[in-house]
Every structure is written in structure tokens, then in C-alpha cells.
C-alpha positions in Angstrom: 3.2 0.5 -26.6 1.0 -1.9 -24.6 4.0 -3.9 -23.3 5.9 -0.7 -22.5 2.9 0.5 -20.6 2.8 -2.7 -18.5 6.5 -2.4 -17.9 6.2 1.2 -16.7 3.2 0.4 -14.4 5.1 -2.5 -12.8 8.3 -0.5 -12.5 6.4 2.4 -10.9 4.7 0.1 -8.4 8.0 -1.4 -7.4 9.7 2.0 -7.1 6.9 3.4 -4.9 7.1 0.4 -2.6 10.8 0.7 -2.3 10.6 4.4 -1.5 7.6 4.4 0.8 7.4 0.9 2.2 11.0 -0.2 2.4 12.8 3.0 3.2 14.6 3.1 -0.1 16.0 -0.5 0.2 15.3 -2.5 -3.0 16.0 -5.7 -1.0 12.7 -5.1 0.9 10.9 -6.4 -2.2 12.1 -9.9 -1.4 10.1 -9.8 1.8 12.7 -11.2 4.3 11.2 -11.9 7.7 12.2 -10.0 10.8 13.4 -13.3 12.5 14.9 -14.9 9.4 18.5 -16.0 10.0 20.8 -14.6 7.3 24.5 -14.8 6.4 26.5 -12.0 7.9 27.7 -10.9 4.4 24.2 -9.8 3.4 22.5 -9.2 6.8 23.0 -5.9 8.5 23.1 -3.0 6.1 22.1 -5.0 3.0 18.9 -6.9 3.5 15.8 -5.0 4.6 13.6 -6.9 7.0 9.8 -6.5 6.8 7.3 -6.3 9.6 6.7 -10.0 9.5 8.5 -12.7 11.5 8.6 -15.3 8.7 8.7 -13.4 5.5 8.0 -15.2 2.2 9.6 -17.4 -0.5 11.3 -14.5 -2.3 13.8 -14.2 0.6 15.2 -17.6 -0.3 15.7 -16.8 -4.0 17.4 -13.6 -2.8 19.9 -15.7 -1.0 20.4 -18.0 -4.0 21.0 -15.0 -6.3 23.9 -14.0 -4.0 25.4 -17.5 -3.9 24.0 -19.6 -6.8 26.8 -22.3 -6.6 26.9 -22.4 -2.8 30.5 -21.3 -2.6 29.7 -19.1 0.4 27.6 -21.6 2.3 24.3 -19.8 1.9 22.6 -23.1 1.4 22.4 -23.5 5.1 20.1 -20.5 5.4 17.5 -21.8 3.0 14.4 -23.7 4.2 14.4 -26.4 1.5 17.7 -26.3 -0.4 16.9 -29.1 -2.9 13.6 -27.6 -3.9 14.8 -24.0 -4.0 18.1 -24.6 -5.8 16.3 -26.5 -8.6 14.7 -23.2 -9.4 18.0 -21.7 -10.3 17.0 -19.9 -13.5 16.2 -16.4 -12.3 18.7 -16.1 -9.4 21.5 -17.5 -11.6 20.8 -15.1 -14.4 20.9 -12.2 -12.0 24.2 -13.3 -10.6 25.6 -13.9 -14.0 24.7 -10.5 -15.3 26.3 -8.8 -12.3 29.3 -11.1 -12.1 28.2 -12.1 -8.6 28.2 -8.5 -7.2 26.3 -8.3 -3.9 25.8 -4.6 -4.7 24.0 -5.0 -8.0 22.5 -8.5 -8.0 19.2 -7.5 -6.3 18.6 -4.8 -8.9 19.4 -7.3 -11.7 16.9 -9.8 -10.3 14.2 -7.1 -10.2 15.1 -5.9 -13.7 14.8 -9.5 -15.1 11.3 -9.7 -13.5 10.4 -6.4 -15.3 11.8 -7.7 -18.5 9.5 -10.7 -18.3 6.6 -8.4 -17.5 7.4 -6.7 -20.9 7.7 -10.0 -22.7 4.6 -11.6 -21.2 2.5 -8.6 -22.0 4.0 -8.4 -25.5 3.3 -12.1 -26.2 -0.2 -11.9 -24.8 -0.9 -8.9 -26.9 0.4 -10.7 -30.0 -1.8 -13.7 -29.1 -4.9 -11.5 -28.9 -4.0 -9.7 -32.1 -3.6 -13.1 -33.9 -7.2 -13.9 -32.9 -8.7 -10.6 -34.1 -8.6 -8.8 -30.8 -7.0 -5.6 -29.7 -3.4 -6.1 -28.3 -4.5 -4.1 -25.2 -5.6 -7.5 -23.9 -1.9 -8.0 -23.2 -2.3 -5.8 -20.1 -4.3 -8.6 -18.5 -0.9 -10.3 -18.0 -0.6 -8.2 -14.9 -3.7 -9.9 -13.4 -2.2 -13.4 -13.6 -1.6 -14.6 -10.0 2.0 -15.7 -10.6 2.7 -12.2 -11.9 1.0 -10.3 -9.1 2.6 -12.4 -6.4 6.0 -12.2 -8.0 5.8 -8.4 -8.2 4.7 -8.4 -4.6 7.2 -10.8 -3.1 9.9 -11.5 -5.9 9.1 -15.2 -6.3 10.2 -16.9 -9.5 6.8 -17.6 -10.9 6.5 -14.5 -13.2 9.0 -15.6 -15.8 7.3 -19.0 -16.1 4.0 -17.3 -16.7 5.5 -15.3 -19.5 7.2 -18.3 -21.0 3.9 -20.2 -20.9 2.3 -17.5 -23.1 5.3 -17.3 -25.3 5.2 -21.0 -26.1 1.5 -20.7 -27.0 2.3 -17.8 -29.4 5.2 -19.5 -31.1 3.8 -23.1 -31.1 2.8 -22.9 -34.8 5.7 -20.7 -36.0 7.8 -21.8 -39.0 10.6 -24.2 -38.3 13.2 -24.2 -37.0 11.4 -22.7 -34.0 14.4 -21.2 -32.1 12.3 -19.1 -29.7 10.4 -22.2 -28.6 13.6 -24.2 -28.0 15.0 -21.4 -25.9 11.8 -21.2 -23.9 11.7 -24.9 -23.4 15.2 -24.9 -22.1 14.5 -22.1 -19.7 11.1 -23.0 -18.3 12.2 -26.0 -16.1 15.1 -24.1 -14.8 12.8 -21.3 -13.6 10.4 -23.7 -11.9 10.0 -27.5 -12.0 6.5 -27.2 -13.4 8.2 -25.8 -16.5 8.9 -29.4 -17.4 5.2 -29.9 -17.9 5.5 -27.3 -20.8 8.3 -29.4 -22.3 6.1 -32.5 -22.0 3.2 -30.6 -23.6 5.4 -29.6 -26.5 6.6 -33.2 -27.1 3.0 -34.5 -26.9 1.9 -31.7 -29.3 4.7 -32.7 -31.7 3.7 -36.4 -31.3 0.1 -35.7 -32.2 1.2 -33.9 -35.4 3.7 -36.7 -36.2 6.5 -34.2 -36.2 9.2 -36.5 -34.9 12.0 -34.0 -35.3 10.3 -31.4 -33.1 9.4 -34.0 -30.6 13.1 -35.0 -30.3 14.3 -31.4 -30.1 11.7 -30.7 -27.5 12.8 -33.6 -25.4 16.5 -32.5 -25.8 15.5 -29.1 -24.4 14.9 -30.8 -21.0 18.6 -31.8 -20.8 19.9 -28.6 -19.1 17.3 -28.8 -16.4 17.9 -32.5 -15.8 21.6 -32.0 -15.6 21.2 -29.2 -13.1 18.7 -31.1 -11.0 21.1 -34.1 -10.9 23.8 -31.8 -9.6 21.5 -30.4 -7.0 20.5 -33.9 -6.0 24.1 -34.8 -5.3 24.9 -31.7 -3.2 21.7 -31.3 -1.1 19.9 -33.3 1.5 16.7 -35.1 0.6 13.5 -33.1 0.6 11.4 -34.5 3.5 8.2 -33.0 2.3 5.6 -35.3 0.7 4.0 -33.8 -2.4 2.1 -36.7 -4.1 -1.6 -37.2 -3.6 -2.9 -40.2 -1.6 -5.6 -40.4 -4.2 -6.3 -38.1 -7.2 -6.9 -34.5 -6.2 -6.6 -35.3 -2.5 -4.9 -31.9 -1.9 -7.7 -29.7 -3.1 -10.4 -32.1 -1.7 -8.8 -32.0 1.8 -8.6 -28.2 1.5 -12.2 -28.0 0.6 -13.4 -30.3 3.4 -11.2 -28.7 6.1 -11.9 -25.1 5.3 -9.5 -22.2 5.7 -9.2 -22.2 9.5 -8.3 -18.5 9.2 -9.5 -16.0 11.9 -12.3 -13.7 11.0 -12.0 -11.2 13.8 -11.6 -8.1 11.6 -13.3 -6.9 8.4 -10.2 -7.5 6.4 -9.9 -11.1 7.6 -13.5 -11.8 6.9 -13.1 -10.4 3.4 -10.0 -12.5 2.9 -11.8 -15.6 4.2 -14.7 -15.1 1.7 -12.4 -14.5 -1.2 -10.4 -17.6 -0.3 -13.5 -19.6 -0.9 -14.2 -17.7 -4.1 -10.7 -18.5 -5.3 -11.1 -22.1 -4.3 -14.3 -22.3 -6.4 -12.2 -20.8 -9.3 -9.6 -23.6 -9.0 -12.3 -26.3 -8.9 -13.8 -24.7 -12.1 -10.4 -24.7 -13.7 -10.1 -28.4 -13.0 -13.6 -29.1 -14.4 -12.8 -27.2 -17.6 -9.5 -29.1 -18.0 -11.4 -32.3 -17.6 -13.8 -31.1 -20.3 -10.9 -30.5 -22.6 -9.5 -34.0 -21.8 -12.7 -35.9 -22.5 -14.4 -33.9 -25.2 -12.3 -31.2 -26.9 -9.1 -33.2 -27.5 -11.0 -35.4 -29.9 -11.6 -32.4 -32.2 -8.5 -30.3 -31.6 -5.3 -31.3 -29.7 -3.5 -27.9 -29.8 -0.6 -27.0 -27.6 -2.8 -24.9 -25.3 -5.3 -27.7 -24.8 -2.6 -30.3 -24.2 -0.7 -28.1 -21.8 -4.0 -27.5 -19.8 -4.6 -31.2 -19.6 -1.1 -32.0 -18.4 -1.4 -29.4 -15.7 -4.6 -31.0 -14.7 -2.6 -34.2 -14.2 -0.1 -32.2 -12.1 -3.0 -30.9 -10.0 -4.3 -34.4 -9.5 -0.9 -35.6 -8.2 -0.2 -32.5 -6.0 -1.3 -33.6 -2.5 0.7 -31.4 -0.1 -2.0 -29.5 1.8 0.1 -26.3 2.2 0.1 -25.8 -1.5 -3.7 -25.8 -1.5 -4.1 -23.9 1.8 -4.3 -20.4 0.3 -5.0 -18.8 -3.0 -1.6 -17.1 -2.7 0.1 -20.4 -2.8 -2.2 -22.4 -5.1 -2.6 -19.8 -7.8 1.2 -19.4 -8.2 1.6 -23.2 -8.8 -1.5 -23.4 -11.0 -1.0 -20.2 -13.0 0.0 -22.0 -16.1 -3.3 -23.9 -16.1 -5.2 -20.6 -15.5 -3.2 -19.0 -18.3 -4.0 -21.8 -20.8 -7.7 -21.5 -20.0 -7.5 -17.7 -20.3 -5.9 -18.1 -23.7 -8.8 -20.4 -24.8 -11.2 -17.7 -23.5 -9.6 -15.2 -25.9 -9.4 -17.7 -28.8 -13.0 -18.9 -28.5 -14.5 -15.7 -27.1 -15.8 -17.8 -24.2 -16.1 -16.2 -20.8 -16.4 -19.5 -19.0 -12.7 -20.2 -19.7 -11.8 -16.9 -18.2 -13.9 -17.4 -15.1 -11.3 -19.4 -13.0 -8.7 -16.6 -13.3 -11.3 -14.0 -12.6 -12.4 -15.8 -9.4 -8.9 -16.0 -8.1 -7.8 -12.4 -8.8 -9.8 -10.7 -6.1 -8.1 -12.6 -3.3 -4.6 -11.8 -4.7 -5.7 -8.2 -5.2 -6.7 -7.9 -1.5 -3.2 -8.8 -0.5 -2.0 -5.6 -2.2 -4.2 -3.5 0.2 -1.6 -3.1 2.9 1.1 -2.1 0.4 -1.3 0.4 -1.3 -2.2 2.0 2.0 1.5 2.3 2.9 2.4 3.9 -0.4 -0.5 6.3 -0.2 0.5 7.3 3.4 4.0 7.9 2.3 3.0 10.0 -0.7 0.5 12.1 1.3 
């Protein structure tokens, strides 16, 4: 019931946005910019353009879903083909389910997002129930930044958030652990950071001296590595620099430079304040992960703790400023870390581990204000 409730809430929100924000066009959910250049096949009459010149990342995954193997040349309309095409999981599944139909692939993509809303809520409810809590805690899945942003802009982060929780739930299930193997194969194809979950599983198996599970976990990386190699051969090099000059240089530079955002209106002032609150939440998340690394791992090296520590390492290496420049961008990339800390909060009944997520949520929620106003205007 809890998972079904989350699914209905998410579906109702998307439906209201399609009807009252995007004039009945489901493609509006992908947030394609007014000045974005599109292939003629899906431009006029198919793709709804929002009142924003640039749009958002979901527009690129929309293109990939219509041409996952680049047989139609859509690669030339994507900002960073090598990066985007590595994240083939969700767009390819939508294309596969609809046999590449331009008419139905958008709806399939949206339906898959909703399926992972159901699964993520179900798994989070099961995790809570296994720790003596009510499964209604599963509804907090909708608060995870990756989930909220994906429902707002159709990015690929939502499925990875669900898979992160699923792995935590099934980590200690009886062997053979087929759900885990399936999730480990899928996670890196959804987003590159899913490979960190594979590494966490292998490390977890190593700590338990379970060499068979370690080998199977490593083998689960094979589909993603094969696909990434294929993408490497068929795309130009990514000119963006992502690695830190020194550990945590990205978030340190973001902290020292400030937001630089205008504060000419009440909304912009509120957004600016909440950006700082969210940044404080990310710093707290890193501090808590450091605590796990230097103190808690000596007592218990569970899958959740190990995954959190490995995502700490990822944060230390992530130096590209744009990925730290806003809570909307940072919280998507770092949602698995926030999730692992949130799971520890439920497991240990410790509010401090939930604090990073709670500090980030208000800035993400504020982004919904415009859509909410548009929906209410349409309804009234």
C-alpha cells in the first residue's frame, strides 16, 4: 500500500504537470529548451519546448531514448555524447519496450521512472520494517533529491536511487543473491556512479571473505564496461575536466566563491539562502562519511557504511565546479551518499545521519514552486 501510494502521488503530479503546464504534451516533462536544436523527426509536433532557452539534462536523455544506437544521427544534437550515452540504461529500456516507436517511447520512459518510484518506496519500506519501524517510512523516498529532480526534469538519477536502496535491502539475503546481481549489472548502465555500488559490493564481500560473491560482483561490471568501451570508440573525447586538483577542491571552491546568484526578488533571495543551507548539508554528509571511515568501520563494515565511504572518495575526486555550483546539480550526483546516511539514520535511530538530506530538501522543494503555481492556476 505504501509503495502504491507513492506511485499514485508521483503519477498524479506528472499528469497534472502534463495537462496544466505542458498543454497535454508528455514530452514537456523532459524540459527541452526553447532554443535547443533538435532533429527534424522529433521537433515540430512532437517535442514540447518549455519557457527556458537552455532547458535541462532530461532533454538529452529524451533524444537518446529516440535513438539509443545513433542510427539516426541524434548524437550530434547532444551536448556531451560520450558522457550522456554511457548512461544508456533508462533510455535504452524505454526504446526496447516500445520497439523504437517515436510515438510511445516517451510514455515508456516516464512509466519506467514511475516503476522505480514504486520499487524504491517498496525497498525503503522493507528496510524500515526490518529495523522495527513502520513501512510508511518508505514514502520518504520521494524526498530524495535524485527522485525529486528526476520527476521534475526526467533525468536518469531516480532509478539509481532506487537501486542503491535495493542493494542495501538485499545485501544480506540468502545466496545466490539474484536480485543483487541484477541491480549491480543495471546500476552502472543507469549512471557511471553506479559502478561505485559495484565496488562497494566487492569490498563488502572481501571483508566477509566471500570470494565467490566478490567475483560475481566484479563480473556484474562487465555489461557496463563493454558498453562504455563501445561508446568510447564511437564518440569524441569529453573535454570537460572532472578530477579535483586536490581532495575536495570542487566543494571547497564552491564554498569560497559563493553562489554568485542574483538576489533581486524574494524568490531569488530564498533560493540563495537555501543554497547555502544545502551546501552545509553536503559538508555535513562528508564529515559523517569521514566519521564512518575512521571510526565506525573498525566496528562494523556493512554494505551501507562501505558504500558511503566510497562515495566520500568520489566526492573528494569530483572537482568540476559546475557539479558543485547548485544544490540541484550536487544533490543528484551525491544522492547515493545521502541515501546511505539516511539508511543509517533509520537503522541507528540517529537524527544526525538524516540531517544532510533534510538540509538539502528545502532547496529542491523550492524549485517545485513554479510548477505548483502553474498547476494550481490551471486547476482553478
